[in-house]
N, C-alpha and C positions, 0 to 999 in steps of 0.2 A: 624428375622433376628435371626441367629446361631451365636455360637462361634466356631471358627475352631480349638482349642486347647481343650476346656472343654465341648463343644456341644457333644450330643450323635449323631449316625449315624441316628437316625430318626428325629432329630431336622435338620441336616443339610440337610436331602433330601427334609423335607417340607420347608425350608426356601428359601426364594428370595434372599436373601445377606447371605453370610457367611464370617464372620470377622476372617481373618486367624492368626490374633495376639490376638483377644479377646479384641479389645480395640475400643470402640464406636466412639472415634476420628476419626478412619480410614474411616467412612462415610463420615465425611466432606471433609478427604485428596482425597478420591475417587471421590467425585461432582465435587472438586474443580479441579482435573485433567481432568475430563471429560468435564468440561466448557473451561478448558484451551485449551484442543485440539479441541474441536470445534471453539473456536475463533480464534486460531492462522491456522486453516484451511480455515477460512472465510477471514483471514486477507490477507492469501499467495495468494488466488483465486482475492482478489479485488486487489490487486498488480500486477497481471499478467494481469489483463485486462486494468488495468490505459493505456498502450501503444499503444492499439488496434486504437483509434480514430485518434492520430496523423501517425500511419501505413497506415490507409487505405486512408486518405483524399489527399496525393499527387498523387494519381492515377486519382483521378478524377480532381484534379486540372491540370494535364496534357493535359486533354481535353479541358482545357478554355486557353491554351497557355501557361501555368507556365511550363518550363523546370522541369524534373521528380525531386523530391526532395529526394526520398527514394526509393533505388532500392530494388527488391527483395532479392539481397544476405546481403544487409544492415538489412533488416528486420528478414531474419534468423540470423544474427550474433546477433541480440538483443534478439529474441525468444529463441534462442537454445544455443548461446554462453555465453550469460550473465544472462537472466531472470531465466531461468529455474533453477540454482544453488542458487540465489537468493531466490527464491519462497520455495525451498526445507528447506533452512535454517531458514524458520519460525517455524519449527519443534520444534526448541531449544529455541522460544521466551519465557521469563519469562512472569510471569503473571503482570497483572495491579494491583494497589493497591486497586481498586474497584472491583474485579471480582466478589468476592462473595455478592457484594452488589446489582448488577444488577439482575433483575428478570429471572428466568429461561426462556431458550428458548424451545417453543413449537416444539417437533418433527415433527408433521404434518403441523401446520399451519404457522410455520415460519422455511423456508428453509434455508440452507448454502448460496446458492445464491439466493437472494432474492430482491425485488425491490432496497432497499435502497443500496445494494452493486452493484446495474447495476448503478444507477443514480451517486454514489459517482465516479465509475471508469470511465463512459462514459460521464456524462454530467458535471462533476466537474472537477476532476483531468486530466482527459484526455483532456478536451479543454484547460485546463490552459495549459499544455505540447504543446498542438498543437499551442497555441497562442505564446509560446516563441520560438518554435521551427520555424515558420514562421518569426518570429520578426529577430531572427539572420540568417535565410537563406538569407533574404533582405539585409542583411550587408553587403554580399559579395559584393567586389567592381565590377560594371559593370553589374551586373545580371539584373537590371531594363532594361538595353537594349536588353535584350535576350528575351524579354517575347512576345510571340506570333509567334516566329519564329520555323521554322520545321528543316531548315538547320544552321549548325553553322560551323564558322572558327575554328583553332586549338585554337585560343586564346580565343574566347567565350565558346567553347567546356571545356578548361581548369577553366574558369569562374563558367561554371556550376557545374563541380566537386567540387571547394571550396565552392559554395552554398550548394549543397547535401552533402558535408562532415559536414560543420556547422549544417545543418538541423539534421545529424544523430548523431553529438556528443552532440548537444542540447538535444534530445530524450534520450541518455544515462544519460546525468546529471538530465534531469527530472524523470527518473525512479529511480536514486538513492534517490531524493528528497522523491520518492513517497514510496519508500522501508523505510525509516525514517518515515515518515507519518503515514504510516498505522500500525506502531508497536502499536499505542494505539487509541483507539476510543474516549476517552475524556481527558486522561490524558497527561499534558504537558510534552513535550520533556525535557523542562529544570528541570524537576524534574523525569521523567523516565530514560534520557541519554539514553545510546547504550548499554545495559548489556548483548546483544546477541553477543558473540564473532565471531562465525561462521558467522553471517550475516554481520558483520563489515569486515571480511576478503573477503565475497563474494563482498562487496561493493568495497573494494578495486582492487580485480581483476577485477572488471568491469571497472575500469579506465585505469588499464594496457592493459587489451585487446582492450579497443578503443585507446589508443597511438599506438598499434602494427597495428591495422587496418588502421590508419591515417597515421603511417610514415614507416611501414616496405614496401619496395619494391614490394614483392611479392604479400602482401596482398591488396596494393594499385590497382593491377591489377584485383585481383580478386573482390574487393568490390566497385571498382570506386570510389576511394577517393583519397585524395591529401594531401600533408602535410600543416599545418596552421601554423600561426603566433603564437608569445606569447600573443599578444593582443587577437587574434580569439580564441587561447586556455582558457584564462581567462573570457571573456565577459560571454560565457553560464553558467557560475557558478552564474550569477544573477539569472537565473532560479531556481536554488537551494534554493538562499536567498529569493526569492518571492514566492515559494510555501510554504517554510516553515513558512514564515511570515503569510499568508492567513491561512494555516493550524492550527497555534498557536490561530488566532483570533476565528477561527470557533470552535474550542476546548474549548475554553473559554466561547463562548456563551453556547455550548451543556452543560457545567458544571454547567453553571447558570440556565440553564433549567432544569437539573434534580434536583438542589437545590429547585428550585421554585415548581416542583412537590413533593417534600418531605415537604416542608412546608405546602403546600395546604392538604396534607395529613394528617399531626400532627395536623393542626387546626380541621379537619373534626373531628377526633379521640376525641381531647379535646372536641368539641361542642357536637357531636351527639352520640358518644358511650361510653365515660368516665362517664356521668350522670347516664346512665343506667346500668353501670357494676361497682361496687365500686373497684372488683379487678383492672381491668383496670385501673380505677382511681387513685388507688394507685401505679400500676405501673408507670404510667404516671407521675406522681408525683416523683416518686424514679429517 
């Protein structure tokens, strides 16, 4: 480590780290920023992947006779019209309170996109979103009568549009819930709240964009949507409540697991290390 102001050129050339302000605390701040950037990138990727399961499954369900729940234009509206901007907003996400307490990520053994991220996005958040999407899809009046049909009357085609619009809108709400949930690993949102103003603006824009797609006549023709009633617009927000509640429960168990590991480690140090090292014993006692 070399000083940027008082250090010699020889010391700077030989050093791995140069402190531009000659403050050793800058090392901690630098590590903190590195961890924050890494975590925010991982959270952004996890959020982006959450919607992929409910986007893909409707195409396979159509083979079983269920009218297409999400068409290509609606998928693009989510991926390009809303998700991409929300994902970018994670770059300004403030740190969690336990950021520096977590063990460092091994750059070679623990990748940004690892098994945990994929399980979270596909097998956990994605499945919750998909279950909610299909539930509200089948809340469209008359959609059950259209199952197994290949040709539809104008009234039945309108019913399919209502169901498809419900599926699309529920997925938008589900992605809003995912955006809020993925801002923290373990910390409760009741404590962390929503400090990222840019992310909050993007979430608001998601709702506005979805309203345009659902109600604006030209957009209805492009995205194959139709207007919804006030009840149909409110019901999918149960998805946000459900996912948020499940996430709070998961994070609560995660915090308890972290605390339990800390207790086990503390007990191990007291029983095994402290008796052999007087200095460690005094530090633990302090």
